[in-house]
Structure formats: structure tokens, C-alpha cells
C-alpha positions, -999 to +999 in steps of 0.1 A: -001-001-002+017+032-013+017+066+006-014+084-006-006+109-034-022+137-014-007+132+019+024+153+017+003+183+003-022+179+031+005+181+056+019+214+039-014+229+034-024+221+071+010+233+085+000+267+102-028+249+118-004+220+133+017+247+146-011+263+164-018+229+180+019+227+190+015+262+205-016+252+225+007+221+239+036+241+248+015+265+267+008+240+293+039+239+315+037+202+322+069+199+343+067+164+359+096+169+386+077+201+402+052+192+426+035+226+420+031+218+383+014+184+389-019+196+380-005+212+346+008+177+339-026+162+346-043+190+324-018+180+297-029+145+298-067+155+295-058+178+267-039+151+245-067+127+255-093+149+239-071+154+208-069+118+201-109+111+206-115+139+183-094+119+157-113+087+162-088+071+186-103+051+214-085+058+248-082+050+283-068+071+312-046+045+331-042+052+367-006+046+375-007+055+413+007+081+434+043+096+444+057+112+474+075+143+461+089+174+479+072+160+514+036+156+495+018+126+482+007+135+448-013+116+421+010+105+391-004+118+356-025+090+341-009+072+311-029+073+280-035+044+261-050+045+228-061+021+199-074+028+166-079-002+141-082-040+149-077-055+111-062-090+118-047-090+084-027-058+093+006-052+113-002-035+146+023-009+156+028+006+191+039+042+194+054+056+227+058+094+238+058+118+266+040+149+272+059+161+304+086+188+301+119+195+317+117+227+342+120+261+325+122+298+336+129+329+315+154+334+341+174+306+332+185+324+300+158+319+277+152+346+253+116+341+251+088+328+276+097+292+274+060+283+277+048+306+246+057+291+214+076+315+192+081+312+155+115+327+145+109+353+120+140+344+099+149+306+103+112+293+113+125+277+141+098+270+168+110+279+201+093+265+234+098+243+259+086+209+249+085+215+212+113+190+203+111+169+233+084+156+232+052+175+224+064+178+190+069+144+176+038+134+195+016+157+175+036+147+145+013+115+152-017+134+157-009+150+123-008+117+105-041+108+121-058+139+115-049+133+075-064+099+077-095+110+099-105+139+078-099+124+042-115+093+054-087+073+044-078+037+060-048+034+082-022+010+067-017-005+101-033-009+133-021+015+157-018+016+196-003+043+216+012+050+252+018+084+262+030+090+296+036+122+317+066+112+339+093+105+315+114+134+327+110+121+361+121+087+359+086+072+341+072+067+378+044+040+377+046+031+339+071-001+341+042-017+360+016-007+336+036-019+307+040-053+322+005-056+331-008-044+297+016-067+276+000-100+290-025-120+273-057-098+269-039-067+278-038-031+259-007-043+240-016-076+231-010-081+193+015-057+187+040-064+161+067-036+162+070-004+181+081+030+174+093+057+194+102+095+185+121+107+215+154+114+203+176+133+178+195+134+147+236+135+156+238+166+138+216+192+119+219+178+086+215+140+087+184+119+097+191+087+118+177+060+131+186+048+169+190+012+178+206+018+215+201+039+245+221+044+277+206+038+309+208+063+339+212+060+376+206+093+396+215+102+431+213+131+456+239+133+483+227+151+515+253+166+540+240+178+573+253+196+604+243+223+626+207+225+635+204+258+618+220+281+593+249+298+610+266+332+606+301+325+589+317+355+608+309+338+641+309+300+634+338+302+605+366+277+611+350+269+644+325+240+631+324+213+603+307+231+575+282+210+553+292+227+519+328+224+523+321+186+528+300+181+499+320+203+475+350+178+484+326+149+480+315+160+444+352+169+433+357+131+437+333+116+413+346+127+380+378+144+367+379+172+340+382+148+312+352+129+322+368+098+336+348+083+363+365+081+395+344+056+413+363+027+413+347-005+391+323+016+371+344+023+339+361-012+345+324-028+338+326-017+301+347-035+274+371-016+249+361-013+215+377-034+188+389-019+155+357-034+139+335-013+161+356+019+160+350+017+123+310+020+132+314+055+149+341+065+118+317+061+095+290+084+110+282+117+096+297+137+123+325+160+133+340+178+164+325+210+149+292+194+153+292+189+190+310+222+194+283+239+176+253+222+194+272+230+227+278+267+217+314+265+225+347+250+215+348+227+246+349+189+229+369+167+253+389+155+222+400+163+186+393+125+179+358+123+163+356+085+174+364+088+210+340+119+212+311+098+196+322+068+219+318+092+249+283+098+241+269+064+227+292+038+241+308+049+274+293+056+307+294+091+318+290+109+350+275+146+351+270+168+382+238+185+381+238+210+410+240+220+445+209+230+467+208+246+501+232+271+494+231+308+492+221+318+454+205+351+458+218+387+449+241+404+475+267+389+496+249+366+522+277+351+547+254+320+556+269+285+564+241+264+553+232+239+580+220+214+551+230+209+516+227+184+487+241+177+455+229+159+424+246+138+398+238+113+374+256+083+356+245+073+323+248+036+318+257+014+289+256-026+286+263-047+307+257-019+335+227-017+352+214+007+384+213-024+406+250-032+398+262+004+399+243+017+429+263-001+455+299+011+443+285+048+442+273+045+478+302+026+493+327+048+476+309+079+489+308+068+524+344+059+522+353+094+510+334+110+535+351+092+564+385+103+551+373+139+556+370+131+593+338+155+595+312+154+623+286+162+598+263+135+586+260+118+550+231+103+534+229+091+498+196+087+477+190+069+444+162+090+432+156+070+399+173+046+374+166+028+343+189+001+324+202+008+289+187-008+256+202-022+226+180-035+194+186-053+162+190-028+135+188-055+107+152-062+116+121-054+092+109-025+116+143-008+109+139-015+071+107+002+070+120+033+087+152+032+064+126+029+034+106+059+049+133+082+053+148+075+018+115+080+004+104+113+024+112+144+004+130+177+014+150+174+045+150+135+043+152+114+013+187+100+020+201+071+039+198+075+078+228+069+099+223+040+124+232+052+159+233+045+196+220+075+216+236+091+246+202+100+266+180+077+285+143+064+280+144+038+304+109+025+298+123+012+264+138-018+278+106-027+298+085-025+265+112-047+247+113-074+275+075-073+281+064-072+246+094-093+230+091-070+195+116-049+180+116-009+188+130+015+164+136+052+176+127+075+145+136+110+159+119+143+144+144+169+158+180+179+151+209+176+173+212+213+178+174+214+196+185+218+230+160+194+242+169+198+281+185+237+277+174+270+273+156+284+241+145+245+232+135+247+196+123+223+167+127+233+133+096+241+112+110+220+084+117+191+109+079+194+124+063+194+090+087+171+072+089+148+101+052+143+103+055+130+066+081+107+077+063+091+104+032+086+080+055+072+054+070+048+082+036+033+090+029+026+050+066+012+046+058-012+076+026-023+061+046-033+031+076-047+043+078-087+046+079-096+082 
């Protein structure tokens, strides 16, 4: 079944309407990690659910429980389970995406209000939190559905959906739902393959398909001392200061070259042989690409292969922030009574959160003991997810490759096959529970700044990406399983 001849034209004609729908989605500040925004995440779930219903998708808002956050027990936003089509002669494709976003404030350095979608007047970039990660890609699927619904065209495959609102905060509650609904009689019964559009090209010019994701384990290190904040002029050099202890500990986790200093963590991963290094050498990527995406000439190496393996093949440890210290204007001379530091480790096979956690905790406890401090240390594992790798020679990838090569404009070329540095922990749960192949088919570019300030999605990627997602469904229908 070929792609309908009027499909691409329909997407082009309705582009402004699709962008307005993205604007409506971005306007809902669905920040999953912020207790004060939990109602907005739930609001986003209901908004997306109504959009799906209007396009003929049968849905169910699945209760995934509650969560304790910032001292409060809050309901988790419902997961949206959807389906359309039940023809036993057709393949069934499961689509996953998330409608929550990372925190964002204009004061973080945004040029515009992060929750007001701005169309750049010269380059057409769609700027706003969630535009690329992951509201834009989700709405790309809705654009495909809208064509078939309004034009009264039959979909080439049966579709099932799973959209969640907690991906940016560990996908709380979703693993259990996926396992339950993958059983006989569950919502996902009969799924033949799966597609996720929640990652990005390596650069700003070459489409890619992703067959691997790093896992993650995220820690919070707490150091507490006095019963209240103290005046440094009165107590300085008289007491053990929590901030001093914490900074000392954080400095012992990773060096300036990115090497993880926790014994045993890097040792879990094998060394790449010449054949594997060739895979990275052949990818369309350069040191200039990473530095353009970062906005500065700060790559750790001039060796493209080493830099790429640092993103895809090796674990990494990043320090994210310190809480509890003075951060306002002026020069407050406080000794904080309690401080916390946050860091995460991106994991690669065969690493798992369960294997890495005891190494981290033991190391921090040993290093803290060396300080001889009378303060108290606690280490929390906030969330984690295992890494994932798929078979890129599967017919599901073959369909995605064909679709990429067949879609005009910014696509229409052989995509790179990549592993990704980011994490979508539930991917492995889907893979193990369903036993089907999963392809990651990105919409966004490598310079979208998904977790950064001024997050954007190029207009061309949103519109042409919608065409790509539609073409993928037709190629899945046509490919021999």
C-alpha cells in the first residue's frame, strides 16, 4: 500500500494549523519534577486525550498510582492508552511518547517565555519548552491521524499508543503498567513492532535511526550539620561546614576529562575493537558538530571516534547542581545547615542501576569518612533505568530506512544508524515485556537543545517529520515480516 499521493500536500496545506496545535501544547507547563506543576501535567494528559478522541482514537486514562515528592503525596498523571484499527490482516504498531517536560524559567537564560511557542521570524524555528522533547513528535503522529480522519482514508496498520507524563522524572508507575498490559488480554496484546520518536539527529543535516540508548542512575547526596544556618563570621573555622564537605565529595566523582573516579564503574565496560571503532568513524559527525550544538569549542577530544563513543558507548557522570546554599543577590555570609548535591551516571551494557548503586554509595561513604567530618551523610538513589540495544537488521528498521529515503525535502537519504547518549528507561521494559523490535525514529535535530534554554524544533523538521512518520506506517505495512 503506497503512501497516498495527497498526503504530503495535506501536511503542507495544514502546516500553520499544526503549528498552532503545538503552540497550545507548549502553553501547558507540564513539568513532572515540580510538585507545584503536577496539576498542569494532568491537564496536559486530558488535553492530549481529547485530541486523540477527536481523531477517532479509542483511549483509556490509566491510573499509575501516587508519588511522594517534596514532602507531599501526589497523584501520578494518568498514562494515555490508545488504539485505532483492529484488522487481523494488518500489522499492529505501538507508538510511545511523553507529554511532560523539563523545568524552564525565563530567568534560566531563555530569550523568550519558555511556555509561549515563538516562531522565529527568519529561520522558522519553533521555540518553546517541549517543542522538540517530546510534544512536537507526539503531535506529528496526530498530524498523520488527522489526515486519515479528515480525508476518510484507512490507516495502513493498526495503531496502539502509550503516552506518559513522567518520563522526565523516571517514568514513575509506567513499568508496572507496561508489564500488566503486555500480558494476554492486555492493551498491548497483538503488537508486532514499536516506534518511539523521542531523540534527535546527531547533527543538523543527517537523519538517523537509533538502535541503542544509555541507561541512567540518578543520585542525591545530602550533608547535614548544625540545626540551623549559621553566621560565618561567628562560626567560620569553628565548625565542620556541610557545604565544604559536599564540594569535596562532588570533586571526587569525575575528573575534567570525563573519567569516572568511582572504582569499578568504567571497568564494567569492554574496550572497543577496530571493527566497532569503524562504525563510529563512518557516522556523519564531526568535532565541529558537537561544538556547534554546545555553543562553544569545548569538546573533550579532537578525535571524532572518542567523542562519539563518549556519547554512545561509554558511561558518563555529570554533576547537576547543589541545593541549600546561598544563591540570591548580594553577599550573604551564611553557613548552610544542610546541603544536597545531585549527579547522574549514564549507563551502557552490561551496566545496570542495581550493579552501579552499591559502588557509588560505598565510595561516597569511604570518601566522606576520610574527611574526618562530624557532619552526617546520606545518599539517595532518586531513579534509574537500564540501557537498551535493538537489532537494526530487523524489518522494522528496514521500514524506517525506506521511509527516510522516500520522504522528500530534508530527508530522502540513507539515515545514519546510531546509539544515543540519552535515556528512555521504559524502552527496555517495552522490549522485554512485548518481545518486539523497537525503532527510534527521531524528528528533531542535534542542536534542538531539548533540556536546555531556548529549546526549539525546526519548522521543516516538524512538517517533514510528520510526513516521515506517516511514510513509516506505510512502509511497515509493505515490508515482509
